[in-house]
C-alpha positions in Angstrom: -0.1 0.0 -0.1 2.8 2.4 0.7 4.5 1.7 -2.4 1.1 2.5 -4.4 0.8 5.9 -2.5 4.4 6.8 -3.4 3.9 5.8 -7.0 0.9 8.1 -6.9 2.4 10.9 -5.3 5.4 10.7 -7.9 2.7 10.7 -10.8 0.6 13.8 -9.2 3.9 15.7 -8.8 5.0 14.9 -12.3 1.8 16.2 -13.8 1.9 19.3 -11.7 5.4 20.1 -13.0 4.5 19.0 -16.7 1.3 21.6 -16.5 3.2 24.4 -15.3 6.5 23.7 -17.4 8.6 23.4 -14.3 9.8 19.9 -15.1 11.2 21.1 -18.5 12.9 23.9 -16.9 14.2 21.9 -13.8 15.7 19.3 -16.5 17.2 22.3 -18.6 18.7 23.8 -15.5 20.1 20.5 -14.5 21.7 19.9 -18.1 23.0 23.6 -18.2 24.4 23.8 -14.7 26.6 20.5 -15.5 28.1 22.1 -18.6 31.4 24.1 -18.1 31.1 27.8 -18.2 34.1 29.7 -19.7 34.6 33.1 -18.1 36.2 36.1 -20.0 38.9 37.5 -17.8 40.6 39.8 -20.6 38.4 42.8 -19.7 35.7 44.0 -17.3 32.7 46.4 -17.7 33.1 50.0 -17.1 29.7 50.1 -15.3 30.2 50.9 -11.6 31.8 53.5 -9.3 35.2 54.5 -9.8 37.8 56.9 -8.1 40.4 58.7 -10.5 43.2 61.0 -10.6 44.9 62.8 -13.3 45.5 66.2 -14.9 43.4 68.6 -16.9 45.5 71.2 -18.3 48.0 71.8 -15.5 45.5 71.3 -12.8 45.5 67.9 -10.7 42.3 66.2 -10.5 40.5 63.6 -8.5 36.9 62.8 -10.1 34.6 60.4 -8.8 32.9 58.7 -11.9 29.6 56.5 -11.8 29.1 54.6 -15.1 25.5 53.2 -15.6 24.7 50.0 -17.3 22.4 52.2 -19.7 25.5 54.0 -21.2 25.1 57.0 -19.1 27.5 58.6 -16.7 27.8 61.1 -13.8 30.8 62.8 -12.7 31.5 64.5 -9.4 34.8 66.6 -9.0 36.9 66.3 -5.6 35.5 69.8 -4.6 31.8 68.7 -5.3 31.5 72.1 -7.3 29.3 70.5 -10.2 27.7 67.2 -11.5 28.9 66.4 -15.0 26.7 64.2 -17.0 27.4 62.2 -20.2 27.4 58.9 -22.1 30.0 56.1 -22.4 30.4 53.2 -24.9 32.8 50.1 -24.4 33.9 47.6 -26.9 36.4 44.9 -25.4 38.8 46.6 -23.1 38.6 50.0 -25.0 36.0 52.5 -24.2 35.3 56.3 -24.9 32.9 58.8 -23.0 31.6 62.1 -23.5 30.8 64.3 -20.5 29.7 68.0 -20.1 29.2 70.2 -17.0 29.0 73.9 -16.0 31.4 76.0 -14.1 29.7 78.6 -11.8 31.2 82.0 -10.9 31.2 83.2 -7.3 27.8 84.6 -7.5 26.5 81.1 -8.5 25.7 81.9 -12.1 27.2 79.6 -15.0 30.4 81.1 -16.3 31.0 78.8 -18.8 30.7 75.1 -19.7 33.2 72.1 -20.2 32.9 69.3 -22.8 35.3 66.6 -22.6 35.9 63.3 -24.6 38.0 60.5 -23.5 39.4 57.3 -24.8 40.8 54.6 -22.7 41.4 50.9 -21.9 40.2 49.0 -18.9 42.3 46.2 -17.2 40.0 44.6 -14.5 39.5 47.1 -11.7 41.7 49.9 -13.3 41.0 52.4 -16.4 43.3 54.9 -18.0 42.3 57.4 -20.6 43.3 60.8 -22.4 41.2 63.1 -24.3 40.8 66.8 -25.1 38.4 68.9 -23.1 37.0 72.4 -24.4 36.0 75.3 -22.3 33.0 77.0 -23.9 31.3 80.5 -23.1 27.6 80.4 -22.1 26.9 81.3 -25.8 28.5 78.0 -27.0 31.7 79.7 -28.6 35.0 77.5 -27.8 37.6 79.6 -25.6 40.4 77.1 -25.1 41.0 73.6 -25.4 43.5 71.3 -22.8 44.4 67.7 -22.5 42.9 65.4 -19.7 44.7 62.3 -18.6 43.2 60.0 -16.3 43.6 56.8 -14.4 40.8 55.2 -12.1 40.2 52.3 -9.8 36.8 50.6 -8.9 35.4 51.5 -5.5 
């Protein structure tokens, strides 16, 4: 009698799994889990939080970057004087990003804007980049360009 009840329970459980589709998913997961998965260790995603250091023209900088999985970014400088926003793209261990931010005068009014483009490479939890930034007046006229070189480490 006990074996009949057990078989009936197995048949009922199999029917429930079949009706819900969980039986196939469970079997598939068991098969997939046994297969070896090769990890790509040649590069990491730029997505995440990074602390940087480098130079912007002749100035030392220590920006804090946030790269989001949707291809957008935010950057906050060491003095929290503004918020830069932009976009980024990555292919393999190479990446580019573009960001823009205002610079304020002593009254809090926008004095000019910075537009920056960087090209770099990522290696694990470190990236390096270089590029050209431009300073623009409030009417959009280019005032000057300068080189920016950065190194950043994942937080």
